[in-house]
C-alpha positions as CSV (number, residue, x, y, z in Angstrom):
1,X,0.0,0.0,0.0
2,X,1.6,3.3,-1.1
3,X,1.6,6.1,1.4
4,X,0.4,9.7,0.8
5,X,2.7,12.3,2.2
6,X,4.1,15.7,1.2
7,X,7.8,14.9,0.6
8,X,9.9,11.8,1.6
9,X,13.0,14.0,1.5
10,X,11.9,15.7,4.8
11,X,12.4,12.4,6.7
12,X,15.8,13.3,8.3
13,X,14.2,16.2,10.2
14,X,11.4,14.0,11.2
15,X,13.8,11.3,12.6
16,X,15.5,14.0,14.6
17,X,12.2,15.1,16.2
18,X,11.2,11.5,17.0
19,X,14.6,10.7,18.5
20,X,14.4,13.9,20.7
21,X,11.1,13.0,22.3
22,X,12.3,9.5,23.0
23,X,14.6,11.0,25.7
24,X,11.5,12.2,27.7
25,X,9.1,9.3,27.4
26,X,10.4,6.6,29.8
27,X,7.0,4.8,30.1
28,X,6.9,4.2,26.3
29,X,10.6,3.2,26.4
30,X,9.8,0.6,29.0
31,X,6.9,-0.6,26.9
32,X,9.1,-0.8,23.8
33,X,11.7,-2.7,25.6
34,X,9.3,-5.4,26.8
35,X,6.9,-5.8,23.9
36,X,9.3,-5.5,21.0
37,X,10.6,-8.9,22.3
38,X,7.3,-10.7,22.9
39,X,5.5,-9.0,19.9
40,X,1.9,-9.5,21.2
41,X,0.4,-7.8,18.1
42,X,2.1,-10.0,15.6
43,X,-0.3,-10.6,12.7
44,X,-2.6,-7.8,13.8
45,X,-3.4,-4.6,11.9
46,X,-4.0,-1.2,13.5
47,X,-5.2,2.1,12.2
48,X,-4.3,5.2,14.2
49,X,-5.9,8.6,13.7
50,X,-4.1,11.1,15.9
51,X,-2.2,14.4,15.7
52,X,0.7,13.3,13.6
53,X,3.7,14.7,15.3
54,X,6.8,13.3,17.0
55,X,5.2,11.8,20.2
56,X,2.4,10.1,18.2
57,X,5.0,8.8,15.8
58,X,7.0,7.2,18.6
59,X,3.9,5.4,19.8
60,X,3.1,4.2,16.3
61,X,6.6,2.8,15.9
62,X,6.3,1.0,19.3
63,X,3.1,-0.7,18.0
64,X,5.0,-1.7,14.9
65,X,7.9,-3.1,17.1
66,X,5.3,-5.0,19.0
67,X,4.3,-6.8,15.8
68,X,1.4,-4.8,14.4
69,X,1.0,-3.6,10.8
70,X,0.3,0.1,11.3
71,X,-1.5,2.7,9.2
72,X,-1.6,6.2,10.5
73,X,-3.3,9.4,9.5
74,X,-3.8,12.8,11.1
75,X,-6.8,13.9,13.2
76,X,-6.6,17.6,12.3
77,X,-5.7,19.2,9.0
78,X,-3.2,21.6,10.6
79,X,-1.5,19.4,13.2
80,X,0.4,17.0,10.9
81,X,4.1,17.6,10.7
82,X,5.2,16.6,7.2
83,X,8.8,15.7,8.2
84,X,7.5,13.3,10.9
85,X,5.1,11.7,8.4
86,X,8.0,11.2,6.0
87,X,10.1,9.6,8.8
88,X,7.4,7.1,9.5
89,X,7.2,6.1,5.9
90,X,10.9,5.4,5.9
91,X,10.4,3.2,9.0
92,X,7.9,1.1,7.2
93,X,4.5,2.4,8.3
94,X,1.6,3.3,6.0
95,X,1.1,7.0,6.3
96,X,-1.7,9.1,4.8
97,X,-1.5,12.7,5.9
98,X,-0.1,16.1,5.1
99,X,-0.3,19.5,6.7
100,X,-3.1,21.8,5.5
101,X,-5.1,19.0,3.8
102,X,-8.6,19.9,2.5
103,X,-11.7,18.3,4.1
104,X,-11.9,16.0,1.0
105,X,-8.3,15.0,1.4
106,X,-8.8,14.4,5.2
107,X,-11.6,11.9,4.5
108,X,-9.5,10.3,1.7
109,X,-6.7,9.7,4.1
110,X,-8.9,8.0,6.7
111,X,-10.4,5.9,4.0
112,X,-7.0,4.9,2.7
113,X,-5.7,4.0,6.2
114,X,-8.8,1.8,6.7
115,X,-8.0,-0.1,3.5
116,X,-5.6,-2.3,5.6
117,X,-8.7,-3.8,7.2
118,X,-7.8,-3.1,10.9
119,X,-8.3,-5.4,13.9
120,X,-7.8,-2.4,16.2
121,X,-8.2,1.4,16.0
122,X,-7.1,4.4,18.0
123,X,-9.1,7.5,17.4
124,X,-8.8,11.2,18.3
125,X,-12.1,13.1,18.1
126,X,-14.3,10.4,16.6
127,X,-13.9,10.9,12.9
128,X,-12.3,7.4,12.3
129,X,-15.1,5.6,14.2
130,X,-17.7,7.7,12.4
131,X,-16.2,6.7,9.1
132,X,-16.4,3.1,10.1
133,X,-20.0,3.4,11.0
134,X,-21.1,5.2,7.9
135,X,-18.9,4.8,4.7
136,X,-16.9,1.7,5.7
137,X,-19.4,-0.6,7.5
138,X,-18.0,-3.6,5.6
139,X,-15.0,-3.5,8.0
140,X,-17.0,-3.5,11.3
141,X,-17.1,-7.3,11.7
142,X,-13.3,-7.5,11.6
143,X,-12.7,-5.0,14.4
144,X,-11.9,-6.3,17.8
145,X,-12.0,-2.9,19.5
146,X,-10.4,0.5,19.9
147,X,-9.7,3.4,22.1
148,X,-10.5,7.2,22.0
149,X,-8.1,9.9,23.0
150,X,-10.2,13.0,23.6
151,X,-13.2,14.3,25.6
152,X,-15.0,15.3,22.4
153,X,-14.5,11.8,20.9
154,X,-15.8,10.1,24.1
155,X,-18.9,12.3,24.0
156,X,-19.5,11.1,20.4
157,X,-18.9,7.5,21.3
158,X,-21.3,7.6,24.2
159,X,-24.0,9.2,22.0
160,X,-23.5,6.5,19.4
161,X,-23.6,3.8,22.2
162,X,-26.8,5.3,23.7
163,X,-28.5,4.9,20.3
164,X,-27.4,1.3,20.3
165,X,-25.3,1.9,17.2
166,X,-21.7,1.4,18.4
167,X,-20.6,-1.9,16.8
168,X,-17.5,-2.8,18.8
169,X,-16.0,-2.1,22.3
170,X,-14.2,1.2,22.7
171,X,-12.0,2.1,25.7
172,X,-12.4,5.7,26.8
173,X,-8.6,6.4,27.1
174,X,-9.4,10.0,27.8
175,X,-11.2,9.0,31.0
176,X,-8.2,7.2,32.5
177,X,-6.7,9.0,35.4
178,X,-3.2,8.8,33.9
179,X,-4.7,10.6,30.8
180,X,-7.0,13.4,31.9
181,X,-5.4,14.4,35.2
182,X,-2.2,15.2,33.3
183,X,-2.7,15.4,29.6
184,X,-5.9,17.5,29.8
185,X,-4.7,19.7,32.6
186,X,-0.9,20.1,32.5
187,X,-0.5,19.2,28.8
188,X,-3.3,21.4,27.4
189,X,-2.5,24.2,29.9
190,X,1.2,24.5,28.9
191,X,0.9,23.7,25.1
192,X,-2.0,26.1,24.6
193,X,-0.2,29.1,26.0
194,X,2.9,28.0,24.2
195,X,0.9,28.2,20.9
196,X,-0.7,31.5,21.8
197,X,2.5,33.2,22.9
198,X,4.8,32.0,20.0
199,X,2.1,33.0,17.5
200,X,1.2,36.5,18.9
201,X,4.4,37.5,20.8
202,X,2.2,39.6,23.2
203,X,2.6,39.8,27.0
204,X,0.0,37.8,29.0
205,X,0.6,39.5,32.3
206,X,-2.1,42.1,33.1
207,X,-4.5,41.1,30.4
208,X,-8.0,39.9,30.9
209,X,-8.1,36.3,29.8
210,X,-11.5,34.7,29.3
211,X,-11.5,30.9,29.6
212,X,-14.7,29.2,28.3
213,X,-15.2,25.9,30.1
214,X,-13.8,24.7,33.4
215,X,-13.3,21.0,32.7
216,X,-9.9,19.5,33.0
217,X,-8.6,21.4,29.9
218,X,-10.1,24.6,31.1
219,X,-8.5,24.2,34.6
220,X,-5.1,23.8,32.9
221,X,-5.6,26.8,30.7
222,X,-6.7,28.9,33.6
223,X,-3.9,27.8,35.9
224,X,-1.2,28.6,33.4
225,X,-2.8,32.0,32.5
226,X,-2.8,32.9,36.2
227,X,0.8,31.8,36.4
228,X,1.6,34.2,33.5
229,X,0.1,37.1,35.4
230,X,-3.3,37.3,33.6
231,X,-6.6,38.3,35.2
232,X,-8.6,35.2,34.6
233,X,-12.3,35.1,33.9
234,X,-14.2,31.8,33.6
235,X,-17.4,31.2,31.7
236,X,-19.4,28.0,32.5
237,X,-22.8,26.3,32.1
238,X,-22.3,23.8,34.8
239,X,-23.1,25.2,38.3
240,X,-20.7,22.8,40.1
241,X,-17.8,23.7,37.9
242,X,-18.6,27.3,38.2
243,X,-18.5,27.0,42.0
244,X,-15.2,25.2,41.7
245,X,-13.8,28.0,39.6
246,X,-14.9,30.6,42.2
247,X,-13.3,28.6,45.0
248,X,-10.1,28.4,42.9
249,X,-10.0,32.1,43.0
250,X,-11.3,33.0,39.5
251,X,-14.0,35.5,38.4
252,X,-17.0,33.7,36.9
253,X,-19.6,35.4,34.6
254,X,-21.6,34.8,31.5
255,X,-19.9,35.2,28.1
256,X,-22.2,38.1,27.3
257,X,-20.4,40.1,30.1
258,X,-16.9,38.7,29.6
259,X,-17.0,39.5,25.9
260,X,-17.0,43.2,26.8
261,X,-13.8,43.1,28.9
262,X,-11.7,40.3,27.6
263,X,-8.3,40.8,25.8
264,X,-7.7,37.1,25.0
265,X,-10.4,34.5,24.6
266,X,-9.8,30.8,24.9
267,X,-12.5,28.1,24.3
268,X,-12.1,24.6,25.8
269,X,-15.6,23.2,25.9
270,X,-16.1,20.7,23.1
271,X,-19.3,22.4,22.1
272,X,-20.2,24.8,19.3
273,X,-20.9,28.5,19.1
274,X,-19.4,29.4,22.4
275,X,-18.3,32.7,21.0
276,X,-20.7,34.1,18.4
277,X,-22.2,37.2,16.8
278,X,-23.6,38.8,20.0
279,X,-20.1,38.5,21.5
280,X,-18.1,39.8,18.6
281,X,-20.4,42.8,18.5
282,X,-19.2,44.0,21.9
283,X,-15.6,42.9,22.0
284,X,-12.7,45.3,22.4
285,X,-10.6,46.4,19.4
286,X,-7.7,44.0,19.2
287,X,-9.2,41.1,21.1
288,X,-7.5,37.8,20.4
289,X,-9.6,34.6,19.8
290,X,-8.1,31.1,20.2
291,X,-9.6,27.6,20.6
292,X,-8.2,24.5,22.3
293,X,-11.4,22.4,22.0
294,X,-11.1,19.6,19.5
295,X,-13.1,21.0,16.5
296,X,-13.1,24.4,14.9
297,X,-16.7,25.1,15.8
298,X,-16.4,26.8,19.2
299,X,-15.7,30.2,17.7
300,X,-18.4,30.9,15.1
301,X,-16.2,32.0,12.2
302,X,-19.0,32.4,9.6
303,X,-20.8,34.9,12.0
304,X,-17.5,36.7,12.6
305,X,-17.0,36.9,8.8
306,X,-20.5,38.2,8.3
307,X,-19.7,41.2,10.6
308,X,-16.5,42.0,8.8
309,X,-15.5,44.1,5.8
310,X,-12.2,42.3,5.4
311,X,-10.4,39.2,6.4
312,X,-6.6,38.8,5.9
313,X,-3.6,37.0,7.3
314,X,-1.4,39.5,9.2
315,X,1.1,37.0,10.7
316,X,1.6,33.3,10.4
317,X,-1.5,31.7,12.1
318,X,-3.2,35.0,12.8
319,X,-6.1,36.3,10.8
320,X,-7.4,39.9,11.2
321,X,-11.2,40.5,10.9
322,X,-11.9,44.1,10.4
323,X,-15.5,44.9,11.4
324,X,-17.9,47.4,10.0
325,X,-17.2,49.9,12.8
326,X,-13.4,49.7,12.3
327,X,-12.6,47.3,15.2
328,X,-10.2,44.5,14.5
329,X,-10.5,41.0,16.0
330,X,-7.7,38.4,15.6
331,X,-8.3,34.7,15.2
332,X,-5.5,32.3,15.8
333,X,-4.9,29.1,13.8
334,X,-8.2,29.3,11.9
335,X,-10.0,28.5,15.1
336,X,-8.5,25.0,15.2
337,X,-6.5,23.6,18.1
338,X,-4.1,26.4,18.8
339,X,-1.7,24.2,20.7
340,X,-1.1,21.9,17.7
341,X,-2.0,24.1,14.7
342,X,0.3,26.8,16.0
343,X,2.6,24.8,18.3
344,X,4.1,21.4,19.0
345,X,1.3,20.0,21.1
346,X,1.7,18.6,24.6
347,X,5.1,18.1,26.2
348,X,6.7,14.7,25.6
349,X,6.6,13.8,29.4
350,X,2.8,14.3,29.4
351,X,2.2,12.3,26.2
352,X,4.3,9.5,27.7
353,X,1.5,8.9,30.2
354,X,-1.3,9.3,27.6
355,X,0.2,7.0,25.1
356,X,1.0,4.5,27.8
357,X,-2.7,4.4,28.4
358,X,-3.3,3.9,24.7
359,X,-0.8,1.0,24.4
360,X,-2.1,-0.9,27.5
361,X,-5.7,-0.2,26.3
362,X,-4.9,-1.9,23.0
363,X,-3.2,-4.8,24.9
364,X,-6.3,-5.2,27.1
365,X,-8.5,-5.4,23.9
366,X,-6.1,-7.9,22.4
367,X,-6.6,-10.2,25.4
368,X,-10.2,-9.5,26.2
369,X,-11.8,-7.6,23.3
370,X,-13.7,-10.6,21.8
371,X,-15.5,-11.2,25.1
372,X,-16.2,-7.5,25.8
373,X,-19.7,-6.0,25.1
374,X,-20.2,-3.4,22.4
375,X,-20.0,0.0,23.9
376,X,-17.8,2.4,25.8
377,X,-15.5,1.0,28.5
378,X,-13.2,2.4,31.1
379,X,-9.6,1.2,31.3
380,X,-9.0,-1.2,34.2
381,X,-7.7,0.6,37.3
382,X,-4.7,-1.7,37.6
383,X,-3.4,-0.4,34.3
384,X,-3.5,3.2,35.6
385,X,-1.5,2.1,38.6
386,X,1.0,0.2,36.5
387,X,1.6,3.3,34.3
388,X,2.0,5.6,37.3
389,X,4.5,3.2,38.9
390,X,6.7,3.1,35.8
391,X,6.5,6.9,35.6
392,X,7.4,7.5,39.2
393,X,10.4,5.0,39.0
394,X,11.7,6.9,35.9
395,X,11.5,10.2,37.9
396,X,13.4,8.7,40.9
397,X,10.4,9.1,43.1
398,X,9.6,6.5,45.8
399,X,6.3,6.2,47.7
400,X,5.0,4.3,50.7
401,X,3.4,0.9,50.7
402,X,0.7,-0.3,53.0
403,X,1.6,-2.8,55.8
404,X,-0.4,-6.0,55.9
405,X,-2.2,-4.6,59.0
406,X,-3.2,-1.4,57.1
407,X,-4.5,-3.5,54.1
408,X,-6.5,-5.6,56.5
409,X,-8.0,-2.5,58.2
410,X,-9.0,-0.9,54.9
411,X,-10.7,-4.2,53.8
412,X,-12.9,-4.4,56.9
413,X,-16.6,-4.0,56.2
């Protein structure tokens, strides 16, 4: 099967990136060392749809070392790094992705990857599973199971399962402690502000930063914004999360109010139309709009464009919308994931945990998938514990263990 990438000549740069992140992913290194010998996935085929950059590439190679035939494609048109894609082709994987692909090319790439007839899938956002349940239903009977990386994707899976239409078991990797407590909070928090700052080169201290959504990603974005000296405002629809934000020391108000005073807006909800016409109409001149939710629907770009007399790129990954009254609003990375479309994504140490979850989820499906019910499953707790122990050991951190008497006390009814 012939891969579809931009330029194979970019591979040396891609290899350098992959080799760099290997230095900071001890969990995955331990996985590679163990399972490249036993090769549990020998004879199995896997399709991976994720943000195709160096950390993802390392995980894909580890599945290959563990015996799997791997096809990989990107989960976002702007997050694929073409040199990394080229490096994976040189290493013998099937790759279908390039940076800046059109919606039609994006669908073509997923279709091409599925042509290997996978036994297992790893999805990021739900587009791969959606394709399987619509245009590629002939492949469903051959799939043992899969896992989902994101909050948005898990929402889509549960909606499908609630309708009785999910045709194989999917593990909600996003809902594993070793994923969301670190990836969603520390990973999103740091990588989002990295993307915003490298793109805009503006100071964050002293600015009013509006964070839409106070889930784990929103918590991370708010925490890092406060650390940078911003005045942080939270908008929420969930009363409990709103109270939590107040107790964490943040101002909470509706977006209708926040829109009037915000300097930088960041959406992290997973829903659509979080910032829309009524908000654009009252924003300050020079307000900056960014999204770290999975899809480019949180900021209503068509409504923004309808209010504008011009739209132009003023700096890489920054579009200026000049409104009828002369105000200018700035949209980052086309409203797509700013941490990946305008940055390098989460730090390697964070993705080490997330991809450990992905590998052990696939291993669990390999062993038990055929006996698991169709639907969405949580990863077994002992796998979380195993990953955390490997990570702590690599960091040189020791913890206490319970005495037999303590275990007996805790087990008492």
